[in-house]
mmCIF file of the N, C-alpha and C atoms, coordinates in Angstrom:
data_MODEL
# 
_entry.id   MODEL 
# 
loop_
_atom_site.group_PDB 
_atom_site.id 
_atom_site.type_symbol 
_atom_site.label_atom_id 
_atom_site.label_alt_id 
_atom_site.label_comp_id 
_atom_site.label_asym_id 
_atom_site.label_entity_id 
_atom_site.label_seq_id 
_atom_site.pdbx_PDB_ins_code 
_atom_site.Cartn_x 
_atom_site.Cartn_y 
_atom_site.Cartn_z 
_atom_site.occupancy 
_atom_site.B_iso_or_equiv 
_atom_site.pdbx_formal_charge 
_atom_site.auth_seq_id 
_atom_site.auth_comp_id 
_atom_site.auth_asym_id 
_atom_site.auth_atom_id 
_atom_site.pdbx_PDB_model_num 
ATOM 1   N N  . UNK A 1 1  ? 0.485  -1.131  0.302  1.00 0.00 ? 1  UNK A N  1 
ATOM 2   C CA . UNK A 1 1  ? -0.124 0.018   -0.321 1.00 0.00 ? 1  UNK A CA 1 
ATOM 3   C C  . UNK A 1 1  ? 0.815  1.175   0.185  1.00 0.00 ? 1  UNK A C  1 
ATOM 4   N N  . UNK A 1 2  ? 2.224  1.564   0.756  1.00 0.00 ? 2  UNK A N  1 
ATOM 5   C CA . UNK A 1 2  ? 3.099  2.540   0.973  1.00 0.00 ? 2  UNK A CA 1 
ATOM 6   C C  . UNK A 1 2  ? 3.268  2.378   -0.599 1.00 0.00 ? 2  UNK A C  1 
ATOM 7   N N  . UNK A 1 3  ? 3.959  2.099   -1.308 1.00 0.00 ? 3  UNK A N  1 
ATOM 8   C CA . UNK A 1 3  ? 4.180  1.936   -2.238 1.00 0.00 ? 3  UNK A CA 1 
ATOM 9   C C  . UNK A 1 3  ? 3.348  2.654   -3.212 1.00 0.00 ? 3  UNK A C  1 
ATOM 10  N N  . UNK A 1 4  ? 2.361  2.259   -3.506 1.00 0.00 ? 4  UNK A N  1 
ATOM 11  C CA . UNK A 1 4  ? 1.194  2.660   -4.403 1.00 0.00 ? 4  UNK A CA 1 
ATOM 12  C C  . UNK A 1 4  ? 1.027  4.204   -3.946 1.00 0.00 ? 4  UNK A C  1 
ATOM 13  N N  . UNK A 1 5  ? 0.991  4.913   -2.905 1.00 0.00 ? 5  UNK A N  1 
ATOM 14  C CA . UNK A 1 5  ? 1.232  6.178   -2.461 1.00 0.00 ? 5  UNK A CA 1 
ATOM 15  C C  . UNK A 1 5  ? 2.300  7.043   -2.873 1.00 0.00 ? 5  UNK A C  1 
ATOM 16  N N  . UNK A 1 6  ? 2.972  6.126   -3.194 1.00 0.00 ? 6  UNK A N  1 
ATOM 17  C CA . UNK A 1 6  ? 4.805  6.589   -2.826 1.00 0.00 ? 6  UNK A CA 1 
ATOM 18  C C  . UNK A 1 6  ? 5.583  7.223   -1.570 1.00 0.00 ? 6  UNK A C  1 
ATOM 19  N N  . UNK A 1 7  ? 5.193  6.853   -0.783 1.00 0.00 ? 7  UNK A N  1 
ATOM 20  C CA . UNK A 1 7  ? 5.694  6.865   0.545  1.00 0.00 ? 7  UNK A CA 1 
ATOM 21  C C  . UNK A 1 7  ? 7.107  5.290   0.804  1.00 0.00 ? 7  UNK A C  1 
ATOM 22  N N  . UNK A 1 8  ? 8.006  5.828   1.387  1.00 0.00 ? 8  UNK A N  1 
ATOM 23  C CA . UNK A 1 8  ? 8.890  4.975   1.929  1.00 0.00 ? 8  UNK A CA 1 
ATOM 24  C C  . UNK A 1 8  ? 8.650  4.030   2.686  1.00 0.00 ? 8  UNK A C  1 
ATOM 25  N N  . UNK A 1 9  ? 8.698  2.758   2.816  1.00 0.00 ? 9  UNK A N  1 
ATOM 26  C CA . UNK A 1 9  ? 8.444  1.955   4.100  1.00 0.00 ? 9  UNK A CA 1 
ATOM 27  C C  . UNK A 1 9  ? 9.734  1.736   4.867  1.00 0.00 ? 9  UNK A C  1 
ATOM 28  N N  . UNK A 1 10 ? 9.345  2.101   6.166  1.00 0.00 ? 10 UNK A N  1 
ATOM 29  C CA . UNK A 1 10 ? 10.561 2.106   7.206  1.00 0.00 ? 10 UNK A CA 1 
ATOM 30  C C  . UNK A 1 10 ? 10.088 0.817   8.472  1.00 0.00 ? 10 UNK A C  1 
ATOM 31  N N  . UNK A 1 11 ? 11.119 0.431   8.594  1.00 0.00 ? 11 UNK A N  1 
ATOM 32  C CA . UNK A 1 11 ? 11.083 -0.893  9.419  1.00 0.00 ? 11 UNK A CA 1 
ATOM 33  C C  . UNK A 1 11 ? 12.005 -0.590  10.932 1.00 0.00 ? 11 UNK A C  1 
ATOM 34  N N  . UNK A 1 12 ? 10.786 -0.457  11.968 1.00 0.00 ? 12 UNK A N  1 
ATOM 35  C CA . UNK A 1 12 ? 11.565 -0.428  13.638 1.00 0.00 ? 12 UNK A CA 1 
ATOM 36  C C  . UNK A 1 12 ? 11.667 -1.903  14.590 1.00 0.00 ? 12 UNK A C  1 
ATOM 37  N N  . UNK A 1 13 ? 12.534 -1.519  15.279 1.00 0.00 ? 13 UNK A N  1 
ATOM 38  C CA . UNK A 1 13 ? 13.262 -3.070  16.147 1.00 0.00 ? 13 UNK A CA 1 
ATOM 39  C C  . UNK A 1 13 ? 13.147 -3.978  15.540 1.00 0.00 ? 13 UNK A C  1 
ATOM 40  N N  . UNK A 1 14 ? 13.965 -3.812  14.296 1.00 0.00 ? 14 UNK A N  1 
ATOM 41  C CA . UNK A 1 14 ? 15.000 -4.961  13.896 1.00 0.00 ? 14 UNK A CA 1 
ATOM 42  C C  . UNK A 1 14 ? 15.694 -5.592  14.686 1.00 0.00 ? 14 UNK A C  1 
ATOM 43  N N  . UNK A 1 15 ? 15.985 -6.609  15.122 1.00 0.00 ? 15 UNK A N  1 
ATOM 44  C CA . UNK A 1 15 ? 16.350 -7.326  16.105 1.00 0.00 ? 15 UNK A CA 1 
ATOM 45  C C  . UNK A 1 15 ? 17.728 -8.112  15.758 1.00 0.00 ? 15 UNK A C  1 
ATOM 46  N N  . UNK A 1 16 ? 17.398 -8.845  14.192 1.00 0.00 ? 16 UNK A N  1 
ATOM 47  C CA . UNK A 1 16 ? 18.380 -9.912  14.152 1.00 0.00 ? 16 UNK A CA 1 
ATOM 48  C C  . UNK A 1 16 ? 18.052 -9.975  12.506 1.00 0.00 ? 16 UNK A C  1 
ATOM 49  N N  . UNK A 1 17 ? 19.165 -10.902 12.299 1.00 0.00 ? 17 UNK A N  1 
ATOM 50  C CA . UNK A 1 17 ? 19.703 -11.274 10.694 1.00 0.00 ? 17 UNK A CA 1 
ATOM 51  C C  . UNK A 1 17 ? 17.933 -12.072 9.776  1.00 0.00 ? 17 UNK A C  1 
ATOM 52  N N  . UNK A 1 18 ? 17.578 -12.286 10.944 1.00 0.00 ? 18 UNK A N  1 
ATOM 53  C CA . UNK A 1 18 ? 16.039 -13.331 9.775  1.00 0.00 ? 18 UNK A CA 1 
ATOM 54  C C  . UNK A 1 18 ? 15.721 -11.902 9.461  1.00 0.00 ? 18 UNK A C  1 
ATOM 55  N N  . UNK A 1 19 ? 14.625 -11.203 10.412 1.00 0.00 ? 19 UNK A N  1 
ATOM 56  C CA . UNK A 1 19 ? 14.224 -10.003 10.071 1.00 0.00 ? 19 UNK A CA 1 
ATOM 57  C C  . UNK A 1 19 ? 14.762 -9.166  9.646  1.00 0.00 ? 19 UNK A C  1 
ATOM 58  N N  . UNK A 1 20 ? 15.854 -8.800  9.015  1.00 0.00 ? 20 UNK A N  1 
ATOM 59  C CA . UNK A 1 20 ? 16.467 -7.859  8.386  1.00 0.00 ? 20 UNK A CA 1 
ATOM 60  C C  . UNK A 1 20 ? 16.662 -8.400  6.947  1.00 0.00 ? 20 UNK A C  1 
ATOM 61  N N  . UNK A 1 21 ? 16.977 -9.745  6.939  1.00 0.00 ? 21 UNK A N  1 
ATOM 62  C CA . UNK A 1 21 ? 16.439 -10.814 5.365  1.00 0.00 ? 21 UNK A CA 1 
ATOM 63  C C  . UNK A 1 21 ? 15.411 -10.370 4.883  1.00 0.00 ? 21 UNK A C  1 
ATOM 64  N N  . UNK A 1 22 ? 14.104 -10.610 5.863  1.00 0.00 ? 22 UNK A N  1 
ATOM 65  C CA . UNK A 1 22 ? 12.715 -10.738 5.134  1.00 0.00 ? 22 UNK A CA 1 
ATOM 66  C C  . UNK A 1 22 ? 12.281 -9.254  4.615  1.00 0.00 ? 22 UNK A C  1 
ATOM 67  N N  . UNK A 1 23 ? 12.869 -8.127  5.415  1.00 0.00 ? 23 UNK A N  1 
ATOM 68  C CA . UNK A 1 23 ? 12.963 -7.012  4.902  1.00 0.00 ? 23 UNK A CA 1 
ATOM 69  C C  . UNK A 1 23 ? 13.538 -6.767  3.943  1.00 0.00 ? 23 UNK A C  1 
ATOM 70  N N  . UNK A 1 24 ? 14.409 -7.413  3.753  1.00 0.00 ? 24 UNK A N  1 
ATOM 71  C CA . UNK A 1 24 ? 15.780 -6.723  2.640  1.00 0.00 ? 24 UNK A CA 1 
ATOM 72  C C  . UNK A 1 24 ? 14.653 -7.238  0.904  1.00 0.00 ? 24 UNK A C  1 
ATOM 73  N N  . UNK A 1 25 ? 14.487 -8.619  1.521  1.00 0.00 ? 25 UNK A N  1 
ATOM 74  C CA . UNK A 1 25 ? 13.273 -8.948  0.302  1.00 0.00 ? 25 UNK A CA 1 
ATOM 75  C C  . UNK A 1 25 ? 12.359 -8.978  0.172  1.00 0.00 ? 25 UNK A C  1 
ATOM 76  N N  . UNK A 1 26 ? 11.855 -7.864  0.847  1.00 0.00 ? 26 UNK A N  1 
ATOM 77  C CA . UNK A 1 26 ? 10.536 -7.116  0.609  1.00 0.00 ? 26 UNK A CA 1 
ATOM 78  C C  . UNK A 1 26 ? 10.276 -5.789  0.026  1.00 0.00 ? 26 UNK A C  1 
ATOM 79  N N  . UNK A 1 27 ? 12.114 -5.567  0.063  1.00 0.00 ? 27 UNK A N  1 
ATOM 80  C CA . UNK A 1 27 ? 12.539 -3.985  -0.780 1.00 0.00 ? 27 UNK A CA 1 
ATOM 81  C C  . UNK A 1 27 ? 11.830 -3.016  0.469  1.00 0.00 ? 27 UNK A C  1 
ATOM 82  N N  . UNK A 1 28 ? 12.101 -3.080  1.485  1.00 0.00 ? 28 UNK A N  1 
ATOM 83  C CA . UNK A 1 28 ? 11.658 -2.225  3.216  1.00 0.00 ? 28 UNK A CA 1 
ATOM 84  C C  . UNK A 1 28 ? 13.086 -1.320  2.472  1.00 0.00 ? 28 UNK A C  1 
ATOM 85  N N  . UNK A 1 29 ? 12.799 0.304   2.083  1.00 0.00 ? 29 UNK A N  1 
ATOM 86  C CA . UNK A 1 29 ? 13.524 1.622   1.896  1.00 0.00 ? 29 UNK A CA 1 
ATOM 87  C C  . UNK A 1 29 ? 14.104 1.625   3.375  1.00 0.00 ? 29 UNK A C  1 
ATOM 88  N N  . UNK A 1 30 ? 14.076 1.483   4.447  1.00 0.00 ? 30 UNK A N  1 
ATOM 89  C CA . UNK A 1 30 ? 14.734 1.983   5.997  1.00 0.00 ? 30 UNK A CA 1 
ATOM 90  C C  . UNK A 1 30 ? 14.604 1.103   6.769  1.00 0.00 ? 30 UNK A C  1 
ATOM 91  N N  . UNK A 1 31 ? 15.502 0.745   7.786  1.00 0.00 ? 31 UNK A N  1 
ATOM 92  C CA . UNK A 1 31 ? 15.356 -0.095  8.818  1.00 0.00 ? 31 UNK A CA 1 
ATOM 93  C C  . UNK A 1 31 ? 16.424 -0.439  9.730  1.00 0.00 ? 31 UNK A C  1 
ATOM 94  N N  . UNK A 1 32 ? 15.575 0.351   11.004 1.00 0.00 ? 32 UNK A N  1 
ATOM 95  C CA . UNK A 1 32 ? 16.412 0.258   12.081 1.00 0.00 ? 32 UNK A CA 1 
ATOM 96  C C  . UNK A 1 32 ? 15.973 -0.490  13.054 1.00 0.00 ? 32 UNK A C  1 
ATOM 97  N N  . UNK A 1 33 ? 17.235 -0.405  14.293 1.00 0.00 ? 33 UNK A N  1 
ATOM 98  C CA . UNK A 1 33 ? 16.684 -1.326  15.212 1.00 0.00 ? 33 UNK A CA 1 
ATOM 99  C C  . UNK A 1 33 ? 18.120 -1.833  15.998 1.00 0.00 ? 33 UNK A C  1 
ATOM 100 N N  . UNK A 1 34 ? 17.814 -2.765  17.064 1.00 0.00 ? 34 UNK A N  1 
ATOM 101 C CA . UNK A 1 34 ? 19.333 -3.327  17.741 1.00 0.00 ? 34 UNK A CA 1 
ATOM 102 C C  . UNK A 1 34 ? 20.386 -4.459  17.064 1.00 0.00 ? 34 UNK A C  1 
ATOM 103 N N  . UNK A 1 35 ? 19.806 -4.600  15.934 1.00 0.00 ? 35 UNK A N  1 
ATOM 104 C CA . UNK A 1 35 ? 20.393 -5.353  14.835 1.00 0.00 ? 35 UNK A CA 1 
ATOM 105 C C  . UNK A 1 35 ? 21.664 -4.568  14.486 1.00 0.00 ? 35 UNK A C  1 
ATOM 106 N N  . UNK A 1 36 ? 21.618 -3.445  14.313 1.00 0.00 ? 36 UNK A N  1 
ATOM 107 C CA . UNK A 1 36 ? 22.158 -2.309  13.854 1.00 0.00 ? 36 UNK A CA 1 
ATOM 108 C C  . UNK A 1 36 ? 23.364 -1.783  15.377 1.00 0.00 ? 36 UNK A C  1 
ATOM 109 N N  . UNK A 1 37 ? 22.122 -1.025  16.189 1.00 0.00 ? 37 UNK A N  1 
ATOM 110 C CA . UNK A 1 37 ? 23.184 -0.347  17.376 1.00 0.00 ? 37 UNK A CA 1 
ATOM 111 C C  . UNK A 1 37 ? 22.289 -0.074  18.014 1.00 0.00 ? 37 UNK A C  1 
ATOM 112 N N  . UNK A 1 38 ? 22.692 -0.398  19.192 1.00 0.00 ? 38 UNK A N  1 
ATOM 113 C CA . UNK A 1 38 ? 21.827 0.031   20.379 1.00 0.00 ? 38 UNK A CA 1 
ATOM 114 C C  . UNK A 1 38 ? 21.646 1.387   20.641 1.00 0.00 ? 38 UNK A C  1 
ATOM 115 N N  . UNK A 1 39 ? 21.060 2.370   21.374 1.00 0.00 ? 39 UNK A N  1 
ATOM 116 C CA . UNK A 1 39 ? 20.287 3.700   21.306 1.00 0.00 ? 39 UNK A CA 1 
ATOM 117 C C  . UNK A 1 39 ? 22.218 4.223   21.982 1.00 0.00 ? 39 UNK A C  1 
ATOM 118 N N  . UNK A 1 40 ? 22.495 5.468   20.904 1.00 0.00 ? 40 UNK A N  1 
ATOM 119 C CA . UNK A 1 40 ? 23.604 6.087   21.505 1.00 0.00 ? 40 UNK A CA 1 
ATOM 120 C C  . UNK A 1 40 ? 23.369 7.365   22.417 1.00 0.00 ? 40 UNK A C  1 
ATOM 121 N N  . UNK A 1 41 ? 24.041 7.739   23.164 1.00 0.00 ? 41 UNK A N  1 
ATOM 122 C CA . UNK A 1 41 ? 23.745 8.924   23.754 1.00 0.00 ? 41 UNK A CA 1 
ATOM 123 C C  . UNK A 1 41 ? 24.720 9.918   22.903 1.00 0.00 ? 41 UNK A C  1 
ATOM 124 N N  . UNK A 1 42 ? 24.095 11.433  23.042 1.00 0.00 ? 42 UNK A N  1 
ATOM 125 C CA . UNK A 1 42 ? 24.429 12.179  22.309 1.00 0.00 ? 42 UNK A CA 1 
ATOM 126 C C  . UNK A 1 42 ? 25.936 12.332  21.895 1.00 0.00 ? 42 UNK A C  1 
ATOM 127 N N  . UNK A 1 43 ? 26.839 11.980  23.132 1.00 0.00 ? 43 UNK A N  1 
ATOM 128 C CA . UNK A 1 43 ? 28.234 12.269  22.548 1.00 0.00 ? 43 UNK A CA 1 
ATOM 129 C C  . UNK A 1 43 ? 28.673 10.943  22.074 1.00 0.00 ? 43 UNK A C  1 
ATOM 130 N N  . UNK A 1 44 ? 28.666 10.009  21.809 1.00 0.00 ? 44 UNK A N  1 
ATOM 131 C CA . UNK A 1 44 ? 28.469 8.763   21.360 1.00 0.00 ? 44 UNK A CA 1 
ATOM 132 C C  . UNK A 1 44 ? 28.244 8.840   20.067 1.00 0.00 ? 44 UNK A C  1 
ATOM 133 N N  . UNK A 1 45 ? 27.085 9.413   19.382 1.00 0.00 ? 45 UNK A N  1 
ATOM 134 C CA . UNK A 1 45 ? 26.575 9.608   18.254 1.00 0.00 ? 45 UNK A CA 1 
ATOM 135 C C  . UNK A 1 45 ? 27.336 11.052  17.710 1.00 0.00 ? 45 UNK A C  1 
ATOM 136 N N  . UNK A 1 46 ? 27.287 12.159  18.223 1.00 0.00 ? 46 UNK A N  1 
ATOM 137 C CA . UNK A 1 46 ? 28.363 13.165  17.785 1.00 0.00 ? 46 UNK A CA 1 
ATOM 138 C C  . UNK A 1 46 ? 29.369 12.694  16.902 1.00 0.00 ? 46 UNK A C  1 
ATOM 139 N N  . UNK A 1 47 ? 29.964 11.558  18.140 1.00 0.00 ? 47 UNK A N  1 
ATOM 140 C CA . UNK A 1 47 ? 31.108 11.491  17.675 1.00 0.00 ? 47 UNK A CA 1 
ATOM 141 C C  . UNK A 1 47 ? 31.311 10.379  16.822 1.00 0.00 ? 47 UNK A C  1 
ATOM 142 N N  . UNK A 1 48 ? 30.123 9.267   16.043 1.00 0.00 ? 48 UNK A N  1 
ATOM 143 C CA . UNK A 1 48 ? 30.359 8.357   14.845 1.00 0.00 ? 48 UNK A CA 1 
ATOM 144 C C  . UNK A 1 48 ? 29.895 9.507   13.932 1.00 0.00 ? 48 UNK A C  1 
ATOM 145 N N  . UNK A 1 49 ? 29.005 10.432  13.994 1.00 0.00 ? 49 UNK A N  1 
ATOM 146 C CA . UNK A 1 49 ? 28.661 11.078  12.662 1.00 0.00 ? 49 UNK A CA 1 
ATOM 147 C C  . UNK A 1 49 ? 29.880 12.016  12.186 1.00 0.00 ? 49 UNK A C  1 
ATOM 148 N N  . UNK A 1 50 ? 31.221 12.090  13.128 1.00 0.00 ? 50 UNK A N  1 
ATOM 149 C CA . UNK A 1 50 ? 32.300 13.152  12.386 1.00 0.00 ? 50 UNK A CA 1 
ATOM 150 C C  . UNK A 1 50 ? 33.227 12.403  11.545 1.00 0.00 ? 50 UNK A C  1 
ATOM 151 N N  . UNK A 1 51 ? 33.856 12.572  10.845 1.00 0.00 ? 51 UNK A N  1 
ATOM 152 C CA . UNK A 1 51 ? 34.258 11.815  9.744  1.00 0.00 ? 51 UNK A CA 1 
ATOM 153 C C  . UNK A 1 51 ? 35.741 11.719  10.022 1.00 0.00 ? 51 UNK A C  1 
ATOM 154 N N  . UNK A 1 52 ? 36.516 10.645  9.760  1.00 0.00 ? 52 UNK A N  1 
ATOM 155 C CA . UNK A 1 52 ? 37.958 10.112  9.588  1.00 0.00 ? 52 UNK A CA 1 
ATOM 156 C C  . UNK A 1 52 ? 38.359 10.384  10.936 1.00 0.00 ? 52 UNK A C  1 
ATOM 157 N N  . UNK A 1 53 ? 37.456 10.093  12.079 1.00 0.00 ? 53 UNK A N  1 
ATOM 158 C CA . UNK A 1 53 ? 37.578 9.892   13.581 1.00 0.00 ? 53 UNK A CA 1 
ATOM 159 C C  . UNK A 1 53 ? 37.533 8.745   13.954 1.00 0.00 ? 53 UNK A C  1 
ATOM 160 N N  . UNK A 1 54 ? 38.600 8.348   14.599 1.00 0.00 ? 54 UNK A N  1 
ATOM 161 C CA . UNK A 1 54 ? 38.525 6.829   15.508 1.00 0.00 ? 54 UNK A CA 1 
ATOM 162 C C  . UNK A 1 54 ? 36.896 6.621   16.368 1.00 0.00 ? 54 UNK A C  1 
ATOM 163 N N  . UNK A 1 55 ? 36.675 5.679   16.108 1.00 0.00 ? 55 UNK A N  1 
ATOM 164 C CA . UNK A 1 55 ? 35.024 4.991   16.743 1.00 0.00 ? 55 UNK A CA 1 
ATOM 165 C C  . UNK A 1 55 ? 35.498 4.800   18.052 1.00 0.00 ? 55 UNK A C  1 
ATOM 166 N N  . UNK A 1 56 ? 36.185 3.566   18.644 1.00 0.00 ? 56 UNK A N  1 
ATOM 167 C CA . UNK A 1 56 ? 36.107 3.024   19.955 1.00 0.00 ? 56 UNK A CA 1 
ATOM 168 C C  . UNK A 1 56 ? 37.923 3.101   20.309 1.00 0.00 ? 56 UNK A C  1 
ATOM 169 N N  . UNK A 1 57 ? 38.324 3.026   21.178 1.00 0.00 ? 57 UNK A N  1 
ATOM 170 C CA . UNK A 1 57 ? 39.580 2.195   21.585 1.00 0.00 ? 57 UNK A CA 1 
ATOM 171 C C  . UNK A 1 57 ? 39.234 0.900   22.565 1.00 0.00 ? 57 UNK A C  1 
ATOM 172 N N  . UNK A 1 58 ? 40.442 0.330   22.686 1.00 0.00 ? 58 UNK A N  1 
ATOM 173 C CA . UNK A 1 58 ? 40.951 -0.865  23.282 1.00 0.00 ? 58 UNK A CA 1 
ATOM 174 C C  . UNK A 1 58 ? 41.075 -0.186  24.595 1.00 0.00 ? 58 UNK A C  1 
ATOM 175 N N  . UNK A 1 59 ? 41.497 -1.243  25.178 1.00 0.00 ? 59 UNK A N  1 
ATOM 176 C CA . UNK A 1 59 ? 42.473 -0.979  26.474 1.00 0.00 ? 59 UNK A CA 1 
ATOM 177 C C  . UNK A 1 59 ? 43.872 -1.077  26.028 1.00 0.00 ? 59 UNK A C  1 
ATOM 178 N N  . UNK A 1 60 ? 44.279 -1.388  25.262 1.00 0.00 ? 60 UNK A N  1 
ATOM 179 C CA . UNK A 1 60 ? 45.122 -0.852  24.539 1.00 0.00 ? 60 UNK A CA 1 
ATOM 180 C C  . UNK A 1 60 ? 46.105 0.446   23.084 1.00 0.00 ? 60 UNK A C  1 
ATOM 181 N N  . UNK A 1 61 ? 44.721 0.782   23.601 1.00 0.00 ? 61 UNK A N  1 
ATOM 182 C CA . UNK A 1 61 ? 44.888 2.097   22.500 1.00 0.00 ? 61 UNK A CA 1 
ATOM 183 C C  . UNK A 1 61 ? 44.976 2.056   21.330 1.00 0.00 ? 61 UNK A C  1 
ATOM 184 N N  . UNK A 1 62 ? 44.426 0.719   20.547 1.00 0.00 ? 62 UNK A N  1 
ATOM 185 C CA . UNK A 1 62 ? 44.643 0.627   18.998 1.00 0.00 ? 62 UNK A CA 1 
ATOM 186 C C  . UNK A 1 62 ? 42.993 0.973   18.950 1.00 0.00 ? 62 UNK A C  1 
ATOM 187 N N  . UNK A 1 63 ? 43.163 1.433   17.480 1.00 0.00 ? 63 UNK A N  1 
ATOM 188 C CA . UNK A 1 63 ? 41.441 1.783   17.111 1.00 0.00 ? 63 UNK A CA 1 
ATOM 189 C C  . UNK A 1 63 ? 40.851 0.953   16.345 1.00 0.00 ? 63 UNK A C  1 
ATOM 190 N N  . UNK A 1 64 ? 39.702 0.596   17.160 1.00 0.00 ? 64 UNK A N  1 
ATOM 191 C CA . UNK A 1 64 ? 38.441 -0.573  16.399 1.00 0.00 ? 64 UNK A CA 1 
ATOM 192 C C  . UNK A 1 64 ? 37.460 0.242   15.793 1.00 0.00 ? 64 UNK A C  1 
ATOM 193 N N  . UNK A 1 65 ? 37.366 0.167   14.496 1.00 0.00 ? 65 UNK A N  1 
ATOM 194 C CA . UNK A 1 65 ? 36.357 0.981   14.168 1.00 0.00 ? 65 UNK A CA 1 
ATOM 195 C C  . UNK A 1 65 ? 34.766 0.120   14.705 1.00 0.00 ? 65 UNK A C  1 
ATOM 196 N N  . UNK A 1 66 ? 33.745 0.904   14.532 1.00 0.00 ? 66 UNK A N  1 
ATOM 197 C CA . UNK A 1 66 ? 32.531 0.347   14.901 1.00 0.00 ? 66 UNK A CA 1 
ATOM 198 C C  . UNK A 1 66 ? 32.210 -0.142  13.322 1.00 0.00 ? 66 UNK A C  1 
ATOM 199 N N  . UNK A 1 67 ? 31.744 -1.345  13.215 1.00 0.00 ? 67 UNK A N  1 
ATOM 200 C CA . UNK A 1 67 ? 31.053 -1.900  12.076 1.00 0.00 ? 67 UNK A CA 1 
ATOM 201 C C  . UNK A 1 67 ? 29.877 -2.136  12.112 1.00 0.00 ? 67 UNK A C  1 
ATOM 202 N N  . UNK A 1 68 ? 29.332 -1.142  11.013 1.00 0.00 ? 68 UNK A N  1 
ATOM 203 C CA . UNK A 1 68 ? 27.873 -1.388  10.843 1.00 0.00 ? 68 UNK A CA 1 
ATOM 204 C C  . UNK A 1 68 ? 27.306 -2.734  10.189 1.00 0.00 ? 68 UNK A C  1 
ATOM 205 N N  . UNK A 1 69 ? 25.917 -2.800  9.906  1.00 0.00 ? 69 UNK A N  1 
ATOM 206 C CA . UNK A 1 69 ? 25.288 -3.656  8.957  1.00 0.00 ? 69 UNK A CA 1 
ATOM 207 C C  . UNK A 1 69 ? 25.162 -3.088  7.780  1.00 0.00 ? 69 UNK A C  1 
ATOM 208 N N  . UNK A 1 70 ? 25.167 -1.463  7.646  1.00 0.00 ? 70 UNK A N  1 
ATOM 209 C CA . UNK A 1 70 ? 25.006 -0.967  6.395  1.00 0.00 ? 70 UNK A CA 1 
ATOM 210 C C  . UNK A 1 70 ? 27.044 -1.412  6.058  1.00 0.00 ? 70 UNK A C  1 
ATOM 211 N N  . UNK A 1 71 ? 27.594 -0.876  6.807  1.00 0.00 ? 71 UNK A N  1 
ATOM 212 C CA . UNK A 1 71 ? 29.329 -0.807  6.194  1.00 0.00 ? 71 UNK A CA 1 
ATOM 213 C C  . UNK A 1 71 ? 29.912 -2.193  6.114  1.00 0.00 ? 71 UNK A C  1 
ATOM 214 N N  . UNK A 1 72 ? 29.262 -3.214  6.250  1.00 0.00 ? 72 UNK A N  1 
ATOM 215 C CA . UNK A 1 72 ? 29.435 -4.785  6.019  1.00 0.00 ? 72 UNK A CA 1 
ATOM 216 C C  . UNK A 1 72 ? 29.128 -5.014  4.637  1.00 0.00 ? 72 UNK A C  1 
ATOM 217 N N  . UNK A 1 73 ? 28.076 -4.817  4.016  1.00 0.00 ? 73 UNK A N  1 
ATOM 218 C CA . UNK A 1 73 ? 27.820 -4.609  2.845  1.00 0.00 ? 73 UNK A CA 1 
ATOM 219 C C  . UNK A 1 73 ? 28.535 -4.476  1.794  1.00 0.00 ? 73 UNK A C  1 
# 
């Protein structure tokens, strides 16, 4: 129905690979939920949005980039 009205389809609350695969197979436009990331506070969100900035540091001070499902595809 959304497509016939020229609307985007957005799925919320996606938690696992099976849900994600189903939504992709049915051409869902946007997908969000714990499958990608738990809620982030404002500081972490701001840091994740900055380009060319280390996203996470281990105890050895080595950069570990945060890998989302979008960047893994």
